[in-house]
N, C-alpha and C positions, 0 to 999 in steps of 0.2 A: 583928097590929096592922094596921089598915087605913089606906088613904090616902084623903085627901079627894078630892072630885071635882076640885078645882083641881089637886092634885098629880098625880092620874091623867091629867088633861088635859095637864099639863105633860110627864109622862113619855111620854104618847102622842105628844105633839108632838115631844119629843126622839127618841123611837123612830123616828118617821117621818123625822125629819131624819137620824138616824144610819143607819137601815136603807134609806131610799129615795133621799133627795136626793143623798148623796155618790156612790152608784153611778150614778144616772142622769146626773148632771152630768159626771162624769169620762168616761163612755162617749161622751156627746155631744161633749165637748170633744176627746177623742182622735179620734173619727170626723171631726170637723170639721178637725182638724189633718192627719189622713191625707189627707183629700180636698184640702185646700189644697196639701199637698206634691205629691200626684199631679197636680193642676191646674198647679202651678208647674213641675213636671218636663215636663209635656206642652207647656206654653207655651214652655219653654226648648227642648224638642226641636223643636218647630215652628219656633222662631226660628233654631235651628241649621240646620235643613233649608233654610229660606229663605235664610240666609246662604250655605250651601254651594251651593245652586242658583245664587245670584247670582254666587258666585266662579267656579263652573263656566261659567256663561253668559259671564262676562267673559273667561275663558280662551278659550272657543270663539270669542267675538267677536274677541279679539285674534289668535287663530290664523287666522280667516277674513280679517281685515284684512291680516295679515302675508302670507298666501298671495296675496291679491288684489294687494297692493303688489308682492310678488315676481313674480307673473305679469305684472303691468303693466310692471314694470321689464324682465322678460325679453322680452316682446313688443316693448317699446320698443327694446331692444338689437338684436333681430332686424330691426326696421324700419329702424334706423339703419344696419345693416350692408349693406342692399341699396338704400339711398336714392341718388338721382341727384345729390344735393348741389345746387349752384347751376346745374345744366344748364337751358337754355331749352327743352328738349324738350317739356314739357307744352303749350306754346303752339301747337305744330304738330300735336298729336294730336286725333283725332276720336273722341268717345265711341261705343262699339259699341252696337248695338241689343240689348236684352235677349233672350238665347236664340239670337241669330243668330251665325254664324261671324264672326270678326274677324281682323285682320292685326296682327302684331307684327314690328317691325323689330329685328333683332339685328345689332349692330355690334361688331367686335373689332379691337383694336390688338395686333399680334403682336410688336412690338418690345420689347426689354428696357428701353428708355428710360422715363423717368417718364411714365406715361399722362396725367397731368394737365398736362403741359407744353403751352404754346400751340400748338406745331407738331406735336403728336401726330397720327399718321395712322391712318386706318381702313384696315386691310389686308384685312378680310373682311366681307362684308355678306350677310345672308339675310333675305328677307321671308317670314314664316311665317304661313300661313292656319291658324287653329285652329277646329275644329268640335267643341265640347264634347259636343253632343248625340249625334253619331255617333262620338265618340272617334277623330277623324281629324285629321291634320295634313299640310300640304303645304309643303315647303321650296323656295323659289325663290332660287337663288344669284344675287346681283346683283354683277357685277364693279365694284369701286370706282373703276376707271379709265374708267368711262363719263363722257362730258362732258355738262355741263348748263349752262344760262344762268340766272344768278340775277337778282334784282330790280335789281341795279346795272348790268345789261346786259353783264356780263363772263362769259366762259366759264370754267368750273372743272370739274375731275373731281369725282366725288362725294366722294372722299377729301379733296381740298383744300377743297371747300365746307364740310365739317365742321370741318376744322382751322382755317380762316380765319373762318368765319361762324357756327359753332356747330352743335349737334345739331339745332336746329329747321330750319336750312337744309338739312341732310342729309335729314331726314324729309320735308320738303315736296318736295324734288327727287325722291326715290324714289316718293313718292305720285303726283306728276305723271307720272313715267316709266311706271309700271305702271298708272296710272289707277285706283287703289283708295285708300280712306281708311286711314290707319294709326292704330290705336287705342292701341297700347302700344309701348314702346321699352325695349330691354335693351342695356346697354353693358358690355363686358368688356375686360380688358387681359391681357397675358401672365402677370403675377403672379397675377391672379385665376383664370385658367384652370388654371394649375399647382396652386394651392391647392385649387380645387374638385375636380380629379381626385384629388389626394392624400386629400382628405376622403372620397372615395368608395372609397378603397382600390384605385385603378386603374380603367381603362376598357377594356372589351373592344370592339375594332374590327376589322372585316374589311378588312385592308390589301390592296387589289386589285393594286398594283404595288409592288415593293420600293422603299424610300426610302433613297437614298444621296446626299444633297445636303449637302455641307459648308456651303453658304451658309444652310441651314435649321437646322443644329445638328449636334452631334457624335454623334447617335444614329443607328445603322444599324437599319432596321426591315425584316425580311424579309416577303415577301408571305404572305398567309394570315391567319387569325384570330389576333390578338395581344391580350394584356392589357398596355396601355401605362401607364407612370407619367406624371406631369405633364409632364416634359420630353419624353417620347416623343410625347405628344399635340401638344405645341407644335411639335415638329419636323415631324410629319405635316401640321399646318395650314400651316406655312411653305413646305414643299417645292414646287418648281416644275418640276424637270427630269424630266418624265414623257414617255412616248412620245406621248401624246395631249394634252400641254400643259395648257392651261387647263381642258379638259373633265375630265381626271383630277383636277386640283387641286380643281375644284368638287365632284366626286364625293367626294373625301376629306373635304372640309369638311362636306358634307351628312351623311356617315357619322358624323363626330364630333358634330355638333350633334344628330343623331337619338339617338345613344347617350347623350349627356349628358342630353338632355331626358327620355328614357324612364327613366333612373335617378333624376332629380330628382322626377318625378311618380309613379313606379311604386308607391310605398307610401303615396300620399296625403299630406295635410298634415303628419301626424306625422313621417314620414320626411323631408319637405322641411324642416320646422323644425329637425330634428336636424342635417341637413347644414349648414344655414345657421349653426346655433349652433356648429358645429365649425370655422367659418372666420371670417376677419376681414372681408374685403370681396370676396367672390367675383365680384360683378357689381353693376351699378347699374340700377335700373328705376323707372318711375313707378308700378308696381303695389305697393300696400301689402301688408304681410305676411299679413294676414287674407284679402285677395282672392287673393293668391298661393296660400294654403292651400286656398281654395275651388276654385281652378283645378286644383290638384294632385288634389284629391278627384274632380273631374269627369273628369280625364284619367288617373286611376290605372288601372294594368293595361292600358294601351293596347297593342293588338297591333302589333308592328313592321311587319307587312304593311299596316297602315293609315296608315303614314307614307310619303308620296310625295315626290318631289323632281325638280328639273331645273334647268338653267342658263338664264338669260335668253338667248334665241336671238340669235345675232349672230356676230361675228368680231373677232379682235384684229388691229390694224395698228400700224405704227410710223411716227412722224413726228418729224423732228429728233432722233432718238435716243431718243424717249419712246414707250412703248407705250400705246395707247388701245384701248378696246373699243367697237365700233359695234353698236347694237341693230338687229335686223331687225324692223321694226314689224309687218308682216303676220304673221310667225311668232309674235311676242309676243302678238298678239291671239288667235291660235289656242290658244296655251298657256294664256292666262288664261281663255279660254272653258272649257277642260277643268278648270282649277283651280276656277273658280266652280261648276262642276257636280259637284265632289267626285270627279273622275276623275283617274287617274294621267297627268300631262302628259308623262312620259318617253317615252310611246309616240310622241310627235311629234318626238323628237330626230333620227330618221333623215331628217326632212324639213328639216334645217337648211340654211342657205345656203352657197354656195361661198366659200372664202376669196378676197378681192379680188385677191390677187397671183398667183392660180393660172391666170389667163387674160389675154389682151391685149385692149386696148380702143382703138378709134378714136373721136374726138369731132369732129362736124361741126356748124357753126352753120347751121341752116335757118330761123332766125327773123328774120334781118336786124337783129339786135340787136348793135350794135358791141361787140366784146370778149367776147361770150357764150362762144365756144369756149375762149378763153384762161382765162376765169374758171372755167368748168366743169372744165377740165383741172387747174387749181390745186386746186380743191375735191376732185376725185376722187383725185388723186395724194396729197393730204394724208390721205385716208382709206385709203391703201394700194393703190389700184388701179394697174395697170400700163398707163398711157396711152402708146401708141406713136406716135400720129399725131393732129394737130390741124389743122382747116381749115374751109372753108365748103362748103356744098352748091352745086350748080349752079343751084338755084332756091330762092326764099324762100317756097314754097307750103306749108310745114309748119306747120299750126296746132297740131298735137299732137306732143309729144315721143315719139319712138319708140326702142326698143332692139331692134336687129335681129341675128339670128343665122342662120348658114347650115346648121347641123347640130343635130339634136335634143340631142346631147350637151352643147351649150352653152346649152340652155334654162335650166338652173339658174343659169348665170352671168349671163344676161340678166335673170333675175328678181332676182338679187342687186343689180344696178344699179338696177332699178326700185324695189326696197324701200329701198335706201339713199337714193335721191333723194326718195322719197315721192311720185313722180309718174311719168308715162310709161306706155307699153304695150309689152309684149314682142311681137315679130313674127318669124315664121319666113320667111326669104327663099327661098321655094320656086321662084321663077321667075328667080333671078339678076338681079333688077332693080337691086340695090345693089352698088357696087364698093368693096371694102375688103379689106385683107390680114390684118387682125387677127381674133381669134376673135369679137368682138362689136363692133357699130357703134352709137354713140349719136348720134342726130340731134336737136338741140335745136329744139323747136317754139316757137311764139308764146305757149304756156301757161307757159313758163319765166319766172320773175321773178328778176332779180339780187338777191343779198343786199346789203342796204344797211347 
């Protein structure tokens, strides 16, 4: 039985439909769906990756911000712990030239009393020249009982100038005395010194003479190299009853300051920051913490042999029961010449002047100025000189003030008088022209001007 062409065409069409179209359509659809699912998964994966990177980025940013805030807070706390507070010191400081040596004034109050009290006294002073390029420092001890005249026209000791007029008055007075600009200021008190030494785990110091001074503290310190705790260091700084008096005291204070300074800068800024972080308020300074760190890096591993030191040349005297220190101007000029040249000024210590009470002095008025001899006697006696005779010369022909001595052994004594007065000329009386029974004779000339 045959099919008509129409039926065959229909079957053929159905056959195509049943044999071709279902297979091709299903495959294409499944392929399309697979591709869509893969694409969707890839889009999702990429989206997840972007979200993950965004989350990680946010976490990293948060950590960076937290670290930055933490470091800023830490630096801020270090800055606050060494700040000078409301001190007027910055107004008296002179900016140092870049790369050039500069001077820093270090002031310490050694009393246990509140260092912020209005009458707190400066008990120890040191002017330190720092040469970062050469890794060299020179410590010049400045006795705080040196007298100075402030802008109000009144005389003060350096210590009382600081207590009554502030840090700026002290800085200006020392700058004028030594004739150098002061660029930085460091101020410490007894509590801060003890705290600093304890943070260092003690301080090794060469004690040159045993310390047994009840007025300085209850710590006995034998001579020799010792590792001292905070109270031991404070006792060494305070002690005064030494064989060589103020000279040994100044040496002890230089030794302590040298040892402290080398420990503070020895490991660079990292070690300095760590030490400051372990303390509350070890000292105050105008130097910011970052600048202090840079200074520590510059002076790290400084050779102790490159740290020099000496005492401002002069002598101590007593007036009305109070001890003062008189500076020998010519000797100071020689010391500062060595300091500025980067040389060790201690080599000049043997050329120091004679104590004023170690020889006798006669004063004669040769200038025909009424009351000149009496005024001079009062001045010199006030400075500790042993004036045994006062009067007038037989003639008024002395245009120049002369300091006369009969023997070479009194030449240093005569020079002490000249340097104390800041005028006059030493003369050896080889011909016996002058008559006097004392060791030295001072003849006032017309170049002398009374103090008004």
